[in-house]
Structures are given as structure tokens and as C-alpha cells.
C-alpha positions in Angstrom: -8.5 -125.0 46.2 -6.3 -121.9 46.2 -3.1 -123.8 47.2 -3.6 -126.2 44.3 -3.4 -123.3 41.8 -0.6 -121.1 43.2 1.9 -120.8 46.1 0.2 -119.3 49.1 2.1 -117.0 51.5 0.5 -116.3 54.9 1.7 -113.7 57.5 1.5 -114.8 61.1 2.3 -112.8 64.2 4.6 -115.3 65.9 5.9 -118.8 65.8 3.2 -120.1 68.2 0.5 -118.9 65.8 2.3 -120.6 62.9 2.1 -123.9 64.7 -1.7 -123.4 65.3 -2.2 -122.5 61.6 -0.4 -125.6 60.4 -2.4 -127.7 62.7 -5.6 -126.3 61.4 -4.6 -126.8 57.8 -3.6 -130.4 58.5 -6.9 -131.1 60.2 -8.6 -129.8 57.1 -6.4 -132.2 55.0 -4.7 -129.3 53.2 -1.4 -130.2 51.6 1.2 -127.8 53.1 3.8 -128.2 50.4 2.6 -125.2 48.5 1.9 -123.0 51.6 4.5 -120.9 53.3 4.1 -119.1 56.6 6.1 -115.9 57.4 6.5 -114.4 60.9 5.5 -110.8 60.0 3.5 -109.3 62.8 0.4 -107.2 61.8 -2.2 -105.1 63.6 -5.0 -106.6 61.5 -5.8 -109.2 58.9 -6.6 -107.0 55.9 -3.6 -107.7 53.7 -5.1 -106.2 50.7 -4.9 -102.7 52.2 -1.6 -102.7 54.2 0.3 -105.3 52.1 2.6 -104.7 49.2 1.3 -103.7 45.8 3.5 -105.4 43.3 4.5 -103.9 40.0 6.2 -105.5 37.0 8.2 -104.5 33.9 10.1 -106.0 31.1 13.6 -104.7 30.5 16.1 -106.1 28.0 14.0 -109.2 27.6 13.8 -109.9 31.3 10.6 -109.7 33.4 11.2 -107.9 36.7 9.2 -107.6 39.9 9.2 -104.8 42.5 7.1 -103.6 45.5 5.4 -100.3 46.0 5.0 -99.4 49.7 2.3 -96.8 50.1 1.6 -95.2 53.5 -1.1 -96.9 55.6 -3.0 -94.9 58.2 -5.8 -97.4 59.1 -8.4 -96.0 56.7 -8.1 -92.5 57.8 -6.9 -93.1 61.3 -10.1 -95.0 62.3 -8.4 -97.7 64.3 -5.1 -97.9 66.1 -2.4 -98.8 66.3 -1.3 -99.4 62.7 2.5 -99.3 63.0 3.0 -103.0 62.3 0.7 -102.9 59.3 2.5 -99.9 57.8 5.8 -101.7 57.5 4.6 -105.0 56.0 5.5 -104.1 52.4 9.1 -103.2 53.5 9.5 -106.6 55.3 8.1 -108.5 52.3 10.3 -106.7 49.9 13.3 -107.5 52.1 12.2 -111.1 52.4 12.1 -111.7 48.7 15.0 -109.3 47.9 12.8 -107.1 45.7 13.3 -103.4 44.9 11.1 -101.1 47.0 9.4 -97.9 45.8 7.9 -95.5 48.4 5.4 -92.9 47.0 5.0 -91.3 50.4 1.2 -90.9 50.3 -1.6 -92.9 51.7 -3.2 -95.6 49.5 -4.9 -98.9 50.3 -4.9 -101.8 47.8 -8.7 -102.3 48.1 -9.2 -98.7 46.9 -7.9 -99.5 43.3 -8.5 -102.0 40.6 -6.5 -102.3 37.3 -7.0 -104.0 34.0 -3.3 -104.7 33.3 -3.4 -102.5 30.2 -3.1 -99.1 31.7 -6.6 -98.4 33.2 -7.4 -98.0 36.9 -10.7 -97.9 38.7 -11.1 -96.0 42.0 -13.6 -93.9 43.9 -13.9 -90.2 44.8 -15.3 -91.1 48.2 -12.1 -92.8 49.3 -9.1 -91.3 47.4 -10.4 -87.7 47.7 -11.4 -88.1 51.4 -9.5 -85.6 53.5 -8.6 -88.3 56.0 -6.2 -89.8 53.5 -4.1 -87.1 51.7 -5.6 -83.8 52.6 -3.0 -81.7 50.8 -3.5 -83.4 47.5 -6.2 -82.7 44.9 -7.5 -85.1 42.3 -5.0 -84.3 39.6 -2.1 -84.6 42.0 -3.3 -88.0 43.2 -3.6 -89.1 39.6 0.0 -88.1 39.1 1.1 -90.5 41.9 -1.0 -93.3 40.5 0.5 -92.9 37.0 4.1 -92.5 38.3 4.2 -95.5 40.7 1.7 -97.9 39.1 2.3 -97.3 35.5 -1.3 -96.6 34.6 -2.4 -94.0 32.1 -6.2 -93.9 32.3 -8.0 -93.4 35.7 -11.7 -94.0 36.1 -13.5 -92.4 39.0 -16.7 -93.7 40.6 -18.6 -92.0 43.3 -19.7 -93.4 46.7 -19.3 -96.8 48.3 -21.9 -99.1 50.0 -23.3 -98.4 53.5 -21.3 -100.0 56.3 -18.0 -99.8 54.5 -15.6 -98.3 56.9 -13.0 -97.8 54.2 -14.9 -94.8 52.8 -15.9 -96.5 49.6 -13.3 -99.1 48.4 -13.7 -100.1 44.8 -13.4 -103.8 45.6 -17.0 -103.7 46.9 -18.3 -101.8 43.9 -16.7 -102.6 40.5 -13.9 -104.9 39.2 -12.2 -105.6 36.0 -12.8 -109.2 34.9 -10.7 -108.7 31.7 -9.1 -105.7 30.0 -12.4 -104.4 28.5 -15.1 -105.7 30.9 -16.1 -104.4 34.3 -18.5 -106.1 36.6 -20.5 -103.6 38.7 -22.7 -104.2 41.7 -26.3 -103.1 41.4 -29.0 -103.1 44.1 -32.4 -104.1 42.7 -34.6 -102.9 45.6 -35.4 -99.1 45.1 -36.0 -98.8 48.8 -32.5 -100.0 49.8 -30.1 -97.4 50.9 -27.5 -98.7 48.4 -29.8 -98.4 45.4 -29.0 -94.8 44.4 -25.2 -94.8 44.9 -24.8 -98.1 43.0 -27.0 -96.9 40.1 -24.9 -93.8 39.9 -21.7 -95.8 39.7 -23.2 -98.1 37.0 -24.3 -95.1 34.9 -20.8 -93.5 35.2 -19.2 -96.7 33.9 -21.6 -96.9 31.0 -20.1 -93.6 29.7 -16.5 -94.5 30.3 -13.9 -96.0 28.0 -10.7 -98.0 28.4 -7.2 -96.6 27.8 -7.6 -96.9 24.0 -10.9 -95.0 23.9 -13.0 -98.0 23.5 -16.3 -98.2 25.4 -16.2 -100.6 28.4 -18.5 -103.5 28.6 -20.3 -103.1 31.9 -22.0 -106.2 33.5 -24.4 -105.9 36.4 -23.7 -108.0 39.5 -26.5 -108.5 42.1 -26.1 -107.6 45.7 -26.7 -110.0 48.6 -29.6 -109.5 51.0 -28.9 -106.9 53.7 -26.7 -108.3 56.5 -26.7 -106.6 59.9 -24.8 -106.9 63.2 -26.5 -105.4 66.2 -28.6 -103.2 63.9 -25.7 -102.0 61.8 -25.5 -102.7 58.1 -22.5 -104.7 57.0 -20.6 -104.1 53.7 -21.5 -107.4 52.1 -20.7 -107.5 48.3 -20.1 -110.2 45.7 -17.6 -107.9 44.1 -15.0 -108.7 46.8 -13.7 -111.7 44.9 -10.1 -112.9 44.5 -8.9 -113.9 41.0 -6.3 -116.7 41.2 -4.5 -118.6 38.5 -7.1 -121.3 38.0 -10.0 -120.3 40.3 -12.0 -117.2 41.4 -12.9 -117.2 45.1 -16.2 -115.4 45.5 -17.6 -114.3 48.9 -21.1 -115.8 49.7 -23.4 -114.9 52.6 -26.0 -117.7 52.8 -28.3 -115.4 50.8 -30.7 -116.3 47.9 -28.6 -114.3 45.5 -25.4 -116.3 46.2 -26.1 -118.7 43.3 -26.9 -115.8 40.9 -23.7 -114.0 41.7 -21.6 -117.2 41.2 -23.3 -117.9 37.9 -22.7 -114.3 36.6 -19.0 -114.5 37.5 -18.6 -118.0 36.1 -19.8 -116.7 32.7 -17.2 -114.0 32.9 -14.4 -116.3 33.9 -14.8 -119.3 31.5 -11.3 -120.5 31.9 -11.4 -120.5 35.7 -13.5 -122.3 38.2 -15.6 -119.9 40.3 -15.9 -121.1 43.9 -18.1 -119.6 46.6 -16.4 -119.0 50.0 -18.6 -118.3 53.0 -17.7 -114.9 54.2 -20.4 -114.3 56.8 -17.9 -114.3 59.6 -15.4 -112.2 57.7 -17.9 -109.5 56.8 -18.6 -109.1 60.6 -15.1 -107.6 60.5 -16.2 -105.4 57.6 -14.4 -107.2 54.9 -14.4 -110.4 52.7 -12.0 -112.6 50.7 -10.4 -109.9 48.5 -9.7 -107.9 51.6 -7.6 -110.6 53.2 -5.5 -111.4 50.1 -3.0 -109.7 47.9 -1.7 -111.3 44.6 2.0 -111.6 43.8 3.1 -112.1 40.2 5.1 -115.3 40.1 6.8 -115.6 36.7 9.2 -112.7 37.3 12.8 -112.4 38.3 14.4 -110.1 40.8 16.0 -107.1 39.1 
């Protein structure tokens, strides 16, 4: 699946865990030749948020790769400790001998999505939350995004879905599927608590443009049936997918809408195989497949 399309790097807390992981993969008949384990201890599994955000550039005909290391404070100091998570980007940059840039403000990878052409999607609920960077206003945060991620056009949505302890990460709401197309989650039940916020986000996107001033194509993506744990709504969303080289891994929840979501995304990714990954257990931890992954550009040289 994923390991057949690209090299997979996995962080493990210690050597004993690495042995267990390899045993599990062998029992699942997974070829380990394209999988590499690294002893990099973490406080939690959500690599999307505490891991490195890679940036690239072309200089004098050479493609170069670097790491941005944003501060991580466990989604507004909700869970502790987070000291191990906060230094993961530094350790990965050192491991691969990559340049490291430190903006010095809090940002999680799941709070942003980019189209690779200069546009970035995010939410007011998360980036403007006082539990992240209370001394910064919207324009100041935008300055950091432009300076360290090389974007020029920032698109702000509103609130996230109920049960999302990240205060509204974009990877549960709307994602670029190509430079001009955004898929946006929509709740079809008017009585559902997510109906209003998701309609608002969809309406905002319909009036937005890309970095060239061209209207975005906005495609609705259905939501799964409500999933609860001990009476609490969990943040299940089909938008939490991972785009790989030849496949797209999409979270499924044993819901009637699973097949609809997979079909929608398959149409949007005609050159990739869309694969459903059961994330019922993951969402109990308040995340899904995008949350535990972080892409690394491969075809780049160290500067």
C-alpha cells in the first residue's frame, strides 16, 4: 500500500518498540525494505502537528529541501507534557542533515493546507485562538506564514467540527486536491450540530479565489454518521486523508457514507488509487490518518 509507493519513515520511542513494530509488520506480510524506523521519542502519535513541515526551493538549477520547526504547545497546552514532541523537527533535520528554520511561534501541521502554488487554507478558530499566539493578530500571523512557508495568498475559514480538540484544524474541513480545486466537508442533516459551521465554510470558499485571482472549484464531501465515545462526539471526517505518490489513504468509519466519500475522492484523484483505511480506533484518540502522517519531498538535494 503506502510502502509500495514511497519510502516510509516511522518514529519509535525506543529500540524495544522498534522490534515490536517490525514483528507486527512482518506478521502482516509487509516488505520492510522500504520502511525505516527511527528512535525519536515522542509524547504522542500525532506527527502531522508536532513533526517537521518541509519546504523546498530551486536555486541555480538545484532543488533544495529544508525543515521549518514551529513551536508546539499541545494544541493550546491541553495535554502535557509535550517537550519530546516539540523537538522532533530538530532531530529529523539533524538526522537528514537538512537546514532548519525556526519561526518562533506556535503552529501545527494539521492547521494548514497548501496548493503548492502559493495559496494556503486555515481557520480563524485555530490560528486566532489566544491559546496559540496571544500576542499576534491576523495580519502578523499571515506575515509569518508568508515568510516561512513561501505562500502569498491565505484563505481563512471559520469554525471546526464538534469534538475536535485542536480548535478547528483545516484537515477535518477542507483540503486542496489540486491547485485550483478544494474539497469541503458538508453535513446534510440540518439538525446536526456541524451543519451550520460547515455550511458557513462552504459558502466562504465559494467566494474565494486562488493566488491568481481565479475562482476556486469547491467540491462537497459528505460527512460520516455521528460517532461517539461515552456520550462525547468524536471528530470523524473524510477530509482527514493522506495524499501519497500513487495512492490516497482515506479514513473510513464503518458508516453508510464511507463508499460515497471514497467515490468522490476517486473522481478527484484520477491518477491515484483511493484506499479506505479504517480509522474508528484512531478517531477515539481524536484524529485520523492525516493526523499521524507528514509528507517529506523526496526528489530534493540537501543544500
